[in-house]
TORMI-681379 format. One line per 10 residues: for each residue x, y, z negated of N, C-alpha, C, CB. Coordinates in steps of 0.001 Angstrom, whole numbers, padded with zeros to 6 digits, m for minus. Glycine has a CB too. Layout:
BEGIN
X/Y/Z/X/Y/Z/X/Y/Z/X/Y/Z ~ ... $
END
This chain:
BEGIN
055543/017498/m023847/054209/018598/m023354/053706/018041/m022296/054562/020201/m022890 ~ 054450/017500/m021106/054027/016501/m020016/053274/015374/m019919/054853/016088/m019611 ~ 053706/014543/m021420/052929/013649/m021714/051537/014077/m022053/053491/012995/m022617 ~ 051412/014835/m023059/049992/015449/m023630/049403/015653/m022684/049911/016666/m024423 ~ 049869/016937/m021429/048803/017332/m020792/048155/016056/m019727/049267/018668/m020063 ~ 049198/015432/m019119/049024/014213/m018636/047576/013274/m019604/050659/013523/m018772 ~ 047505/013570/m021058/046646/012277/m021276/045357/013357/m021643/047269/010940/m022713 ~ 045474/014777/m021971/044369/015442/m021369/043612/015536/m020618/044410/015986/m021201 ~ 044293/015828/m019288/043399/015702/m017808/043045/014195/m017659/044370/016217/m016288 ~ 043352/013317/m018329/042942/011986/m018167/041384/012029/m018851/044078/010898/m018923 $
041714/012268/m020121/040280/012472/m020936/039136/013563/m020267/040682/013101/m022535 ~ 039865/014531/m020090/038903/015534/m018997/038117/014541/m017971/040013/016714/m017914 ~ 038758/014000/m017394/038327/013483/m016138/037259/012229/m016329/039636/013037/m015328 ~ 037678/011682/m017419/036756/010303/m017843/035357/010354/m017986/037116/009762/m019158 ~ 035593/011406/m019077/034254/012199/m019257/033886/011663/m020859/032897/011727/m017905 ~ 032751/011917/m021414/032496/011895/m022805/032109/010388/m022929/031340/012992/m023310 ~ 033052/009541/m023799/032284/008274/m024117/030653/008058/m024119/032690/007972/m025405 ~ 030240/006752/m023708/028766/006883/m023361/027990/007152/m022548/028355/007353/m023776 ~ 028811/008310/m021793/027872/009196/m020677/027086/008084/m019906/028883/010211/m019446 ~ 025689/008578/m019550/024854/007336/m018671/025705/008028/m017366/022620/007327/m018598 $
025260/006451/m016564/025847/006484/m014865/024368/006094/m014043/027383/004969/m014450 ~ 024445/006342/m012868/023237/005976/m012270/022771/004517/m012068/023268/006537/m011112 ~ 023975/003675/m012363/023687/002275/m012432/022953/002286/m013863/025088/001264/m012297 ~ 023246/002390/m014509/022461/002670/m016074/021076/002902/m016139/022965/003937/m016809 ~ 020960/003932/m015344/019310/004740/m014913/018673/003531/m013827/019532/006738/m013794 ~ 019469/003522/m012924/018836/002359/m011706/017978/000725/m012836/020865/001557/m010384 ~ 018896/000588/m013835/018412/m000808/m015083/017639/m000509/m015451/019071/m001304/m016305 ~ 017990/000548/m016018/016911/000787/m017178/015183/001344/m016465/017707/002237/m018332 ~ 015176/001671/m015117/013967/001983/m014466/013870/000572/m013878/013975/003299/m013402 ~ 014333/000065/m013572/013935/m001362/m012872/013281/m002294/m013965/015352/m002188/m012212 $
013556/m002291/m015242/013306/m002864/m016132/011772/m002251/m017144/014650/m002873/m016692 ~ 011386/m001322/m016415/010217/m000560/m016845/010898/000111/m018452/008641/m001755/m016980 ~ 012244/000367/m018658/012250/000873/m019877/012080/002348/m019578/013482/000482/m020675 ~ 011069/002892/m019548/010865/004547/m019008/011471/005758/m020347/008749/004863/m018707 ~ 011805/005105/m021343/012086/006095/m022250/013623/005954/m021876/011557/005859/m023876 ~ 014371/005156/m021921/016117/004962/m021736/015817/005805/m020712/017064/003321/m021360 ~ 015449/005263/m019412/015113/005829/m017990/015182/007506/m017728/013582/005353/m017676 ~ 014426/008011/m018638/013952/009356/m018598/015066/010280/m019207/012582/009477/m019375 ~ 015512/009767/m020135/016931/010151/m021116/017983/010087/m020500/017270/009294/m022296 ~ 018203/009148/m019525/019412/008970/m018198/019228/009989/m017524/019340/007702/m017109 $
017958/009993/m016864/017781/010296/m015611/018112/012285/m015632/016045/009632/m015152 ~ 017446/012942/m016703/017428/014089/m017411/019194/014676/m017648/016547/013692/m018872 ~ 019857/013720/m018335/021461/013662/m018381/022136/013904/m017069/021969/012254/m018868 ~ 021647/012848/m015917/022221/012938/m014696/022118/014006/m013592/021900/011969/m014236 ~ 020698/014425/m014087/019938/015235/m012815/020536/016661/m013244/017923/015178/m012774 ~ 020724/017233/m014675/021026/018298/m015103/022672/018347/m014798/020509/018413/m016524 ~ 023520/017150/m014658/024853/017043/m013855/024965/017394/m012581/025305/015855/m013808 ~ 023980/017189/m012050/023738/017427/m010503/023608/016138/m009557/024966/018274/m009935 ~ 023266/014828/m010005/023280/014002/m009395/021697/013717/m008850/023983/013118/m010108 ~ 021982/014082/m007191/020683/013903/m006529/019439/013071/m006732/020959/013618/m005545 $
020399/011632/m006995/019519/010381/m007041/018540/010335/m008345/020498/009052/m007053 ~ 019628/011084/m009235/018850/010951/m010400/017744/012122/m010128/019779/011116/m011824 ~ 017961/013250/m009944/016764/014518/m009505/015626/014020/m009112/017118/015490/m008279 ~ 015656/013313/m007889/014445/012273/m006830/013562/011642/m008232/015473/010490/m005560 ~ 014624/010691/m008781/013987/009680/m009803/013260/010359/m011201/015248/008652/m010309 ~ 013740/011424/m011215/013382/012125/m012550/011935/012993/m011906/014900/013315/m013246 ~ 011730/013586/m010605/010669/014172/m010206/009431/013154/m010270/010950/014727/m008894 ~ 009827/011736/m009928/008822/010616/m009987/008653/010573/m011007/009007/009411/m009555 ~ 009473/010283/m011759/008782/010302/m013204/007821/011074/m013840/009552/010449/m013981 ~ 008568/012587/m013926/007504/013644/m014146/006096/013305/m013015/008314/015310/m013806 $
006044/013432/m012401/004971/013121/m011722/004204/011588/m012107/005452/013228/m010308 ~ 004761/010809/m012217/003929/009475/m012870/003691/009194/m014452/004708/008191/m012435 ~ 004386/010517/m014632/004298/010397/m017074/005046/009107/m017078/002008/009961/m018340 ~ 006166/009024/m016657/006602/007264/m017215/008219/008010/m017900/006920/005509/m015313 ~ 007948/007694/m018977/009097/008242/m020056/008493/009700/m020450/010869/008410/m019287 ~ 007765/009959/m019986/007183/011829/m020643/006082/012040/m020017/008210/013410/m020227 ~ 005251/013254/m020585/004078/013563/m020274/004076/013881/m018478/003676/014793/m021285 ~ 003003/013602/m017436/002919/013769/m016570/003027/015433/m016619/001968/013015/m016142 ~ 003560/015627/m015513/003640/017364/m015030/004367/017425/m013854/004466/018468/m016125 ~ 003713/018009/m012799/003348/017929/m011363/004414/019180/m011285/001514/018115/m010805 $
004128/020247/m011740/004902/021189/m011294/006215/021096/m011488/004550/022204/m011698 ~ 006842/020523/m013032/008038/020325/m013011/008592/019105/m012341/008355/020413/m014147 ~ 007743/017891/m011314/008154/016978/m010839/008546/017781/m009482/007233/015809/m010903 ~ 007864/018537/m009146/007648/018985/m007675/008928/020202/m008024/005699/019634/m007137 ~ 009414/020703/m008993/010524/021737/m008442/012129/020477/m008865/010435/023796/m009681 ~ 011605/019258/m009532/012894/018160/m009544/013218/017870/m008201/012590/016681/m010287 ~ 012228/017713/m007487/011888/016740/m006399/012682/017903/m004799/009620/016378/m006426 ~ 012203/019195/m005048/012350/020059/m004027/014147/020307/m003923/011365/021476/m004386 ~ 014884/020108/m005383/016285/020023/m005257/016750/019195/m004403/016849/019759/m006301 ~ 015864/017717/m005329/016650/016785/m004450/016632/016569/m002595/016210/015513/m005063 $
015522/017344/m002334/014786/016917/m000864/015968/018120/m000342/012568/017260/m000532 ~ 016112/019310/m000879/016949/020237/m000317/018131/019600/000295/017324/021198/m001278 ~ 018656/018376/m000686/019671/017609/m000671/019657/016507/000539/019723/017054/m001973 ~ 018787/016229/000808/018321/015548/002392/017708/014218/001344/020032/015031/003976 ~ 017477/013942/m000017/016825/012900/m000906/015465/012398/000157/016285/013689/m002620 ~ 015925/010960/000732/014581/010939/001567/013199/010252/000580/014912/009853/003097 ~ 013696/009868/m000526/012423/009566/m001404/011850/010986/m002001/012842/008476/m002736 ~ 012473/011947/m002314/012173/012807/m002877/011158/014022/m001608/013587/013194/m003586 ~ 011581/013784/m000236/010885/014420/000469/009299/013656/000371/011625/014502/001820 ~ 009588/012386/000853/008144/011214/000574/007522/012130/m000285/008394/009431/m000315 $
007985/011725/m001780/007011/012048/m002532/006475/013143/m002732/007189/011762/m003372 ~ 007123/014154/m001829/006489/015886/m001824/005638/016051/m000954/007466/017101/m001494 ~ 005819/014994/000051/004725/015087/001216/003452/014076/000403/005435/014303/003031 ~ 003685/013341/m000243/002476/012825/m000816/001756/013643/m001847/002761/011604/m001375 ~ 002634/014461/m002945/001885/015279/m003594/000909/016486/m002772/002835/015819/m004468 ~ 001752/017259/m001794/000815/018166/m000894/m000273/017776/m000401/001336/018589/000138 ~ m000367/016484/000131/m001160/015907/001118/m002380/015077/000094/m000130/014853/002206 ~ m002192/015481/m000977/m003404/014586/m001829/m004277/015565/m001609/m003250/014136/m003579 ~ m005575/014631/m001198/m006711/015202/m000921/m007523/016016/m002371/m007531/013994/m000248 ~ m008423/016995/m002230/m008922/017745/m003741/m007740/018370/m004572/m009658/016550/m004848 $
m006693/018326/m004359/m005827/018664/m005176/m005126/020714/m005112/m004725/017382/m004779 ~ m004971/020718/m006155/m005142/022315/m006140/m003802/022620/m005401/m005278/023142/m007807 ~ m002994/021996/m005691/m001465/021650/m004826/m001596/021905/m003425/m000936/020001/m004892 ~ m002730/021258/m002466/m003138/020497/m001331/m002396/021459/m000003/m004996/020351/m001306 ~ m001417/021152/000714/m000949/022166/001603/m000291/021206/002585/000039/023335/000926 ~ m001236/021204/003687/m000646/020173/004656/000392/020825/005483/m001737/019536/005606 ~ 000497/021787/005643/002149/021895/006471/003462/021687/005715/002430/023431/007067 ~ 003208/022230/004120/003967/021232/003799/004223/020013/003321/004309/021489/003485 ~ 002840/019289/003195/003258/017834/003708/003467/017513/004467/002835/017058/003687 ~ 002924/017514/005932/003399/017504/006760/004522/017045/007123/003282/018187/006914 $
005569/018657/006781/006599/019276/006939/007749/017773/006022/006371/021097/006207 ~ 007430/017554/004811/008261/016752/004034/008254/015352/004504/007884/016829/002658 ~ 007020/015066/004724/006630/013265/005566/007642/013211/006973/004411/013088/006357 ~ 007357/014106/007616/008407/014096/009137/009316/013860/008490/008725/015420/010212 ~ 010308/014158/007755/011265/014653/007274/011287/012950/007107/011270/015942/006135 ~ 010923/012830/005705/011295/011373/005769/011069/010337/006383/011146/010965/005058 ~ 009941/010568/007387/010037/009587/008517/011014/009631/009583/008924/009589/009143 ~ 011481/010699/009903/012608/010990/010959/013955/010278/010004/012796/012996/011380 ~ 014131/010300/009034/015043/009627/008373/015467/008234/008296/014826/009876/007464 ~ 014281/007873/008632/013760/006176/008349/013015/005721/007701/014434/005384/007939 $
012342/006315/006731/011439/005603/005524/010371/005387/006324/011020/006489/004076 ~ 009834/004029/006152/008898/003186/006695/007369/003739/006028/009345/001561/006312 ~ 007242/003819/004808/006130/004106/004280/005675/005906/004739/006375/003733/002642 ~ 006779/006627/004673/006777/008021/005493/006591/008006/006999/008107/008733/005296 ~ 006880/006930/007854/006692/006526/008977/005021/006112/008992/007756/005428/009257 ~ 004798/005154/008105/003421/005037/008391/002057/006117/007901/003230/003766/007858 ~ 002381/007244/006730/001595/007538/006591/001955/009061/007874/001297/007439/005059 ~ 002789/008836/008471/002823/009848/009691/001912/009866/010791/003971/009743/010328 ~ 001888/008147/010938/000981/007562/011730/m000244/007755/011347/001170/006357/011868 ~ m000592/007970/009898/m002189/008162/009710/m002312/009326/009996/m002871/007923/008379 $
m001539/010303/009957/m001795/011836/010029/m002134/012410/011651/m000332/012624/009409 ~ m001211/011200/012554/m001575/011784/013833/m003101/010942/014171/m000214/011506/015076 ~ m003472/009649/013270/m004418/008783/013598/m005977/009755/013448/m004223/007386/012543 ~ m005686/010934/012434/m006602/011929/012822/m006995/011921/010930/m008005/011401/014299 ~ m005943/012291/010151/m006396/012243/008845/m006595/013690/008650/m005439/011533/007819 ~ m007497/014093/007496/m007843/015388/007219/m008531/016144/008282/m006742/016041/006854 ~ m008997/015344/009571/m010034/015773/010301/m009036/016819/011129/m011401/016377/009385 ~ m007741/016325/011407/m007106/017100/012777/m007489/016082/013675/m005319/017454/012866 ~ m007411/017154/015163/m007570/015940/016116/m006679/014535/016141/m007379/016507/017405 ~ m007451/013546/016690/m006671/012499/016813/m005485/011829/017956/m007520/011830/016684 $
m004350/011581/017896/m003446/011726/018961/m003135/009924/019092/m001971/012906/018519 ~ m003754/009192/019457/m003279/007702/018899/m002300/007319/019377/m004077/006612/019069 ~ m001375/007823/020787/m000157/007312/021059/000636/007963/019853/000362/007651/022565 ~ 000989/009176/019749/001966/009489/018613/001362/008693/017222/002067/011290/018377 ~ 000458/008386/016819/m000097/007290/016080/000580/005911/016028/m001338/007105/016567 ~ 000869/005559/017442/001185/004018/017479/002698/004295/017945/000121/002939/018657 ~ 003080/004998/017636/004583/005641/018207/005514/005522/016387/004291/007975/019061 ~ 004209/006164/015320/004889/006354/014208/004496/004738/013540/004366/007856/013340 ~ 003431/004101/013851/003519/002764/013114/004316/001569/013402/002401/002293/013100 ~ 004520/002092/015345/005453/001044/015854/007031/000744/015004/005739/001541/017405 $
007550/002572/014577/008704/002478/013722/008089/002244/012439/009646/003721/013739 ~ 007250/002205/011879/007410/001652/010553/007325/000214/010173/006558/002216/009845 ~ 006031/m000545/011611/006393/m002161/011903/006826/m002811/011813/006559/m002634/012388 ~ 008129/m001898/012577/009403/m002568/012666/010524/m002854/011365/010044/m001769/013647 ~ 009636/m002130/010487/010568/m002528/009502/009987/m003570/008735/010992/m001440/008657 ~ 008886/m004052/008570/008363/m005241/008218/007088/m004140/007494/009482/m006470/007191 ~ 007080/m002969/007271/005322/m002331/006389/004174/m002939/006466/004661/m000970/006896 ~ 003779/m003483/005990/002693/m004478/006173/001309/m003532/006836/002339/m005283/004516 ~ 000684/m002525/006155/m000084/m001975/006123/000040/m001128/007721/m000059/m001407/004822 ~ 001539/m000828/008708/001739/m000534/009186/001697/m001151/010654/002300/m000216/008599 $
001876/m002646/010337/001418/m003787/011105/000181/m003789/011333/001675/m004927/010596 ~ m000499/m003507/010479/m001744/m004084/010334/m002598/m002852/011183/m002172/m004390/008611 ~ m002330/m001793/011056/m003029/m000317/011813/m002266/m000939/013369/m002225/001829/010998 ~ m001300/m000619/013440/m000651/m000920/014779/m001265/m002214/015506/000932/m001147/014549 ~ m001606/m003316/014554/m002464/m004181/015790/m003554/m004346/015927/m002314/m005300/015951 ~ m004491/m003231/014973/m006056/m002518/015623/m005520/m001858/016625/m007068/m001353/014625 ~ m004924/m000916/016342/m004847/m000262/017748/m004739/m001058/019316/m003611/000558/017621 ~ m003663/m002274/019259/m003471/m003001/020317/m004974/m003666/019982/m001998/m003944/020387 ~ m005995/m004051/019384/m006854/m004481/019606/m008012/m004125/020177/m006905/m004783/018954 ~ m007874/m002559/020123/m008675/m001879/020536/m008380/m000714/021964/m009004/m001384/019337 $
m006818/m001095/022083/m006149/m000265/023412/m006550/001278/023124/m006886/m000827/025119 ~ m006189/001503/021805/m005801/002900/021474/m004613/003320/021484/m006134/003237/020410 ~ m004289/004299/022269/m002702/004499/022128/m001829/003646/022817/m002261/004365/020785 ~ m002262/002625/023234/m001448/001415/023629/m002037/001121/024547/m001248/000315/022803 ~ m001727/m000076/025468/m002263/m000968/026107/m002910/m002156/025570/m001496/m001242/026795 ~ m004560/m002155/025294/m004962/m003577/024797/m004447/m004823/025133/m006108/m003781/025053 ~ m004282/m005280/023956/m003356/m006692/023827/m003840/m007515/022864/m001838/m006494/023432 ~ m004406/m008441/023293/m004907/m009195/022091/m003934/m010104/021455/m006076/m010000/022446 ~ m002825/m010858/022075/m002041/m011481/021388/m000789/m010612/020387/m001561/m012349/022389 ~ m000612/m009494/020885/000049/m008488/020072/m000468/m008292/019202/000286/m007443/020460 $
m002088/m007938/019198/m002791/m007565/017803/m002773/m008598/016951/m004225/m007158/017890 ~ m002975/m009673/017532/m003575/m011053/016891/m001659/m011292/015758/m004128/m012819/018765 ~ m000527/m011278/016834/000757/m011423/015836/000726/m010429/014763/002171/m011221/016590 ~ 000312/m009131/014955/000796/m007915/013758/m000043/m008330/012688/000476/m006114/014132 ~ m001423/m008333/013056/m002207/m008253/012291/m001805/m009912/011385/m003651/m007902/013085 ~ m001585/m010980/012001/m001083/m012167/011276/m000093/m011563/010250/m000368/m013285/012282 ~ 000937/m010995/010770/001834/m010991/010079/001666/m009954/008779/002849/m010803/010932 ~ 000676/m009025/008818/000268/m007779/007560/m000471/m009195/006529/m001350/m006009/008275 ~ m001456/m010063/007505/m002202/m010658/006372/m001715/m011797/005451/m003321/m011102/006889 ~ m000066/m012189/005963/000909/m013076/005373/001474/m012145/004305/002031/m013671/006436 $
001694/m011136/004178/001920/m009996/003510/001005/m009675/002275/001847/m009004/004448 ~ 000083/m010056/002619/m001093/m009969/001390/m002438/m008631/001461/m000071/m009632/m000195 ~ m001844/m008125/002885/m002997/m007040/003133/m004211/m007546/003204/m002878/m006277/004344 ~ m004987/m007151/002424/m006295/m007961/002651/m007542/m007698/003568/m006831/m008029/001495 ~ m007112/m006589/004327/m007833/m006145/005160/m007540/m006831/006718/m007664/m004725/005004 ~ m006020/m006816/006826/m005761/m007847/007679/m006394/m009605/007821/m004483/m007818/007442 ~ m006320/m009609/006386/m006736/m011306/006406/m008175/m011018/006641/m006430/m012386/004799 ~ m009046/m010322/005673/m009936/m010591/006940/m010041/m010378/008253/m010748/m010256/006823 ~ m009604/m009517/009069/m009426/m009237/010687/m008710/m010405/011319/m008508/m007837/011026 ~ m007592/m011147/010531/m006635/m012208/011108/m007965/m013315/011482/m005232/m012868/009793 $
m008586/m012889/010374/m009702/m015083/009612/m010404/m014641/010943/m011461/m015390/007275 ~ m011159/m013420/011124/m012211/m013293/012386/m011676/m013591/013706/m012780/m011857/012532 ~ m010270/m013418/013591/m009632/m013224/015209/m009314/m015042/015186/m007730/m011823/015428 ~ m009402/m015810/014468/m008833/m016953/014544/m010169/m017822/014942/m008013/m017323/013194 ~ m011160/m017605/013941/m012707/m017758/014648/m012894/m017814/015913/m013573/m016751/014400 ~ m012474/m016760/016027/m013345/m016335/017471/m012191/m016879/018584/m013730/m014263/017680 ~ m010846/m017158/018281/m009924/m017505/019167/m009554/m016303/020086/m010407/m018654/019895 ~ m009431/m014818/019444/m008922/m014136/020342/m007590/m013752/019778/m009779/m013092/020742 ~ m006817/m013867/020697/m005071/m013606/020886/m004414/m014670/020000/m004452/m011909/020288 ~ m005173/m015557/019379/m004405/m016977/018672/m005558/m018185/019218/m004294/m016899/016480 $
m005046/m019129/018914/m005862/m020320/018952/m007056/m020539/017853/m004913/m021428/018844 ~ m007716/m020999/018444/m009401/m020775/017764/m009175/m022213/016448/m011223/m021252/019473 ~ m009542/m021495/015716/m010068/m022652/014252/m010614/m022327/013320/m009166/m023306/013456 ~ m011908/m022908/013473/m013080/m022168/012131/m012355/m022491/010941/m014902/m022953/011921 ~ m011543/m023815/010276/m011327/m023685/009133/m010338/m023002/008606/m011324/m024572/008779 ~ m009347/m022791/009423/m008149/m021660/009157/m008980/m020670/009261/m006798/m021496/010188 ~ m009489/m020159/010160/m010081/m018566/009741/m010914/m018537/008319/m011279/m017965/011035 ~ m011819/m019013/008418/m012587/m019259/007246/m011551/m019083/005756/m013249/m020867/007457 ~ m010274/m019918/005875/m009471/m019814/004497/m009254/m018162/004597/m007800/m020870/004421 ~ m008942/m017549/005498/m008096/m016069/005574/m009519/m015305/005338/m007083/m015587/007348 $
m010248/m015405/005696/m011882/m014535/005142/m011866/m014896/004018/m013506/m014921/005771 ~ m012017/m015965/003332/m012033/m016429/001827/m010827/m015877/000983/m011982/m018056/001751 ~ m009962/m015904/001410/m008829/m015347/000546/m008940/m013755/000391/m007374/m015733/001225 ~ m009282/m013402/001452/m009611/m011923/001333/m010744/m011512/000451/m009915/m011395/002639 ~ m011923/m012019/000825/m012597/m011826/m000269/m012304/m012681/m002083/m013887/m012153/000393 ~ m011608/m013409/m001918/m010890/m013738/m003084/m010184/m012395/m003810/m009812/m014826/m002656 ~ m009786/m011631/m003238/m009132/m010879/m003194/m009482/m008841/m003716/m008852/m011364/m001956 ~ m011211/m009285/m003319/m012043/m008358/m003671/m012427/m007144/m001856/m011077/m007529/m005234 ~ m012266/m007835/m001059/m012633/m007035/000103/m014158/m007661/000314/m011496/m007230/001493 ~ m015146/m006197/000362/m016469/m006323/000303/m017031/m007026/001853/m017054/m004801/m000068 $
m016313/m006412/002941/m016779/m007169/004070/m016347/m008143/003801/m016518/m006862/005313 ~ m015078/m009301/003577/m015092/m010350/003617/m015973/m011360/002981/m014211/m010425/003452 ~ m016383/m010594/001257/m017371/m011149/000720/m018900/m011410/001370/m017397/m010471/m000281 ~ m018707/m010567/002159/m020098/m010667/003159/m020039/m011967/004063/m020217/m009254/004296 ~ m018870/m011787/004561/m018582/m012895/005472/m018333/m014198/005038/m017581/m012615/006167 ~ m017749/m014434/003726/m017945/m015475/003072/m018966/m016117/002968/m017688/m015342/002210 ~ m019858/m015143/002190/m021351/m015591/002059/m022116/m016050/003328/m022151/m014435/001499 ~ m021592/m016053/004161/m022211/m016347/005720/m021499/m017728/005892/m021722/m015059/007133 ~ m020250/m017836/005968/m019548/m019012/006055/m020347/m020130/005215/m018085/m018772/005555 ~ m020507/m020037/003928/m020993/m020966/003484/m022700/m021094/003315/m020288/m021031/002436 $
m023295/m020160/003715/m024326/m020274/004092/m024309/m021417/005356/m024753/m018957/004312 ~ m023908/m020900/006414/m024435/m021903/007409/m023072/m022825/007660/m025084/m021108/008920 ~ m022602/m023258/006928/m021216/m024069/006962/m020219/m024016/008088/m021500/m025448/006885 ~ m019605/m023139/008140/m019004/m022685/009252/m017654/m022940/008696/m019374/m021222/009738 ~ m016658/m023502/008997/m015136/m023645/008773/m015176/m023894/007375/m014164/m022347/009178 ~ m015943/m024249/006603/m016263/m024748/004894/m017332/m025562/004827/m016658/m023539/003800 ~ m017300/m026252/003770/m018702/m027184/003397/m019672/m026010/003276/m018653/m028235/001763 ~ m021029/m026341/003705/m022286/m025538/003392/m022348/m025577/001883/m023680/m026155/004086 ~ m022705/m024819/001160/m022945/m024440/m000312/m023803/m023182/m000644/m021612/m024214/m000956 ~ m024734/m023424/m000628/m025911/m022080/m001159/m025594/m021696/m001732/m027080/m022016/m001663 $
m025009/m022058/m003049/m025105/m021649/m004435/m023795/m020626/m004201/m024986/m023015/m005719 ~ m022477/m021117/m003701/m021673/m020360/m003640/m021758/m019364/m002412/m020663/m021048/m003765 ~ m022670/m019484/m001312/m023015/m018526/m000375/m023732/m017372/m001482/m024071/m019219/000924 ~ m024491/m017505/m001895/m025562/m016554/m002762/m024610/m015758/m004118/m027036/m017771/m003546 ~ m023601/m016292/m004357/m022224/m015937/m005478/m021572/m014677/m004267/m020721/m017813/m005893 ~ m021211/m015326/m003024/m020249/m014251/m002629/m021727/m012965/m001877/m018727/m015097/m001165 ~ m022766/m013313/m001795/m024075/m012430/m001150/m024004/m011188/m002475/m026006/m013584/m001052 ~ m023911/m011666/m003369/m024098/m010697/m004624/m023125/m009998/m004903/m024377/m011267/m005813 ~ m021850/m010668/m004975/m020769/m010182/m004822/m020533/m009018/m003746/m020083/m011192/m004650 ~ m020837/m009245/m002483/m021025/m007846/m001475/m021729/m006872/m001431/m021287/m007988/m000457 $
m022910/m007229/m002521/m024334/m006717/m002392/m023953/m005414/m003432/m025758/m007964/m002950 ~ m022881/m005544/m004536/m022509/m004922/m005414/m021576/m004155/m005112/m022300/m005525/m006248 ~ m020597/m004128/m003876/m020130/m003790/m003279/m020425/m002601/m002474/m019961/m004563/m002994 ~ m022249/m002936/m002244/m022457/m001865/m001060/m022549/m002373/000210/m021382/m000893/m000955 ~ m022497/m004077/000527/m022456/m004677/001774/m023727/m005569/001615/m021042/m005455/002103 ~ m025009/m005128/001747/m026232/m005983/001520/m026487/m006522/002952/m027575/m005122/000874 ~ m027646/m007748/002917/m027370/m008574/003965/m028930/m009254/003996/m025970/m009633/003683 ~ m029675/m008198/004513/m031284/m008961/004239/m031605/m010320/004958/m032562/m007935/004825 ~ m030807/m010906/005759/m031169/m012126/006477/m030667/m013344/005414/m030382/m012174/008073 ~ m029610/m012741/004541/m029189/m013986/003751/m030178/m013863/002452/m027417/m013987/003318 $
m030124/m012710/001910/m031120/m012610/000822/m032230/m013988/001246/m031934/m010859/000840 ~ m032741/m013482/002350/m034294/m014632/003090/m034158/m015623/002763/m034603/m014986/004675 ~ m032903/m016070/003234/m032377/m017215/003213/m032499/m017832/001924/m031159/m017136/003627 ~ m031021/m017115/000853/m030891/m017575/m000164/m032136/m017528/m001089/m029869/m017054/m000571 ~ m033196/m016990/m001078/m034479/m016555/m001776/m034998/m018127/m001851/m035584/m015302/m000826 ~ m034821/m019077/m001343/m035406/m020160/m001398/m034544/m021205/m002394/m035609/m020578/000009 ~ m033584/m020841/m002735/m033176/m021811/m003655/m033649/m021604/m004897/m031876/m021925/m003724 ~ m033341/m022522/m005504/m034333/m022366/m007117/m033781/m022073/m007952/m034996/m023438/m007801 ~ m034595/m021928/m008926/m034185/m021056/m010476/m032650/m020873/m010854/m034807/m021956/m011887 ~ m032536/m022516/m010575/m031341/m023170/m011664/m030427/m023001/m010695/m031418/m024887/m012339 $
m030313/m023058/m009510/m029065/m022379/m008278/m028938/m021310/m008614/m029325/m022237/m006668 ~ m029692/m020398/m008567/m029955/m018982/m008608/m029132/m018417/m009751/m031480/m018677/m008778 ~ m029592/m018963/m010956/m028519/m019040/m012328/m027430/m018936/m012052/m028427/m020183/m013143 ~ m026940/m020586/m011690/m025320/m020817/m011307/m024431/m019503/m010672/m025259/m022059/m010073 ~ m025645/m019556/m009204/m024870/m018140/m008258/m024573/m016987/m009363/m026137/m017296/m006848 ~ m025395/m016319/m010097/m025239/m015192/m010667/m024066/m015779/m011580/m026578/m014541/m011320 ~ m023835/m016467/m012585/m023256/m016840/m013305/m021465/m016827/m012370/m024093/m018127/m013825 ~ m021537/m017399/m011558/m020419/m017314/m010934/m019847/m016132/m010339/m020493/m018084/m010159 ~ m021046/m015172/m009981/m020628/m013751/m009517/m019738/m013066/m010998/m022285/m012713/m009021 ~ m020779/m013046/m012240/m020355/m012504/m012995/m019034/m013054/m013630/m021270/m012324/m013634 $
m018542/m013765/m013311/m017675/m014332/m014090/m016130/m014154/m012845/m018349/m016082/m014605 ~ m016724/m013907/m011765/m015526/m013233/m010483/m014778/m012017/m010939/m016337/m012629/m008953 ~ m013359/m012498/m010804/m012075/m010910/m011073/m011471/m011484/m009943/m010715/m010637/m012825 ~ m011226/m010416/m009042/m010260/m009976/m007946/m008893/m011238/m008299/m009736/m007973/m008193 ~ m008818/m011682/m007261/m007164/m012418/m007306/m006264/m010711/m007094/m006758/m013988/m005414 ~ m004864/m011506/m007868/m003903/m010600/m007523/m003021/m010938/m006581/m003269/m010255/m008492 ~ m002114/m010231/m006244/m001322/m010524/m005272/000117/m011387/m005826/m001066/m009152/m004574 ~ 000625/m012227/m005587/001629/m012782/m006239/003116/m011736/m005693/001616/m014545/m005812 $
END
C-alpha cells in the first residue's frame, strides 16, 4: 500500500499529461500562433497563473485568437493587476485613458498607469510624463513630466528620450541645455523615432548642441520624410529646392512638396518656385509622389 500511495501522490502532483505551461504559452504568443496561445492562456489563467491572466486580458483586448471583448479583457486584467502584474496595470491604464471611449475614466487610468510606472515599467513612466505634460487638458506640471520622462529615458525608451530632449531644448521643467537636448534627441532618432529624426536633423544643420553639418542634418531630415513625417517632407522639399545638404533637384523638391501638401503642410513660397518647372518635370514629380510609400522601421 505504501508504494501505491506514493505512486498516486506523484501522479497527482505531476498533473495531467499535455497540460500547458507558461513557457508553452509564451512560445506560442511570440510565434504569433494566437489560436494556440489563447487556448493555453485560458487553461493557465483558470488555474490561477497571474501572467496567463494578464496575457489573456491583452488578447481579449486586441482580438488575438478570439473576438475582441474589452469587458472580458478588463475582468482578467483586473484580476492580474490585483496580484501586482505590471503589464496588466499598464494595459488597464491605457484602456481607461483611451480618448472618446465609453470606458474613459481618468482617475482609474491615472492610478493604474502610476502603479505600473512606480513598478518600473518604462512605457507607463512615459505615459505618466504625458499626463503631467497636460494630456486631457489638465494643468501641465513640466518638472513632474521631466521626472517621469527621465525615468523612462534611463531605460532607453525612445519616445521618452525625445520628449525629455525637447524639454531640455526649450527649458521647460529642466534647465535649458542644448547639449543634453541634442544627445537625447539623437538617441531617439537612432532608435527610429521619426519626430526625433526631424528635430535632430534641424539641430545638426543649425549646429545647436551638436557639431554643425548640413549633409548629415539633411540625411536625418530626408530619413524622417521617407518614414512619412509631413513636416520633414516639407523640409526635404526645401533642402532639394535650395541644394542645402543635398544636390539641388527641383523635381525631387516638387515630389516632397506634393507629399507635404497632401498631409496638410502647404508652402506657397515653394509652390511659386516650382511652378516654373516644365510640364514634363511636373509630371515626373507627380509620378514620384504617387509611387511613394512610407518606409517601415527595420
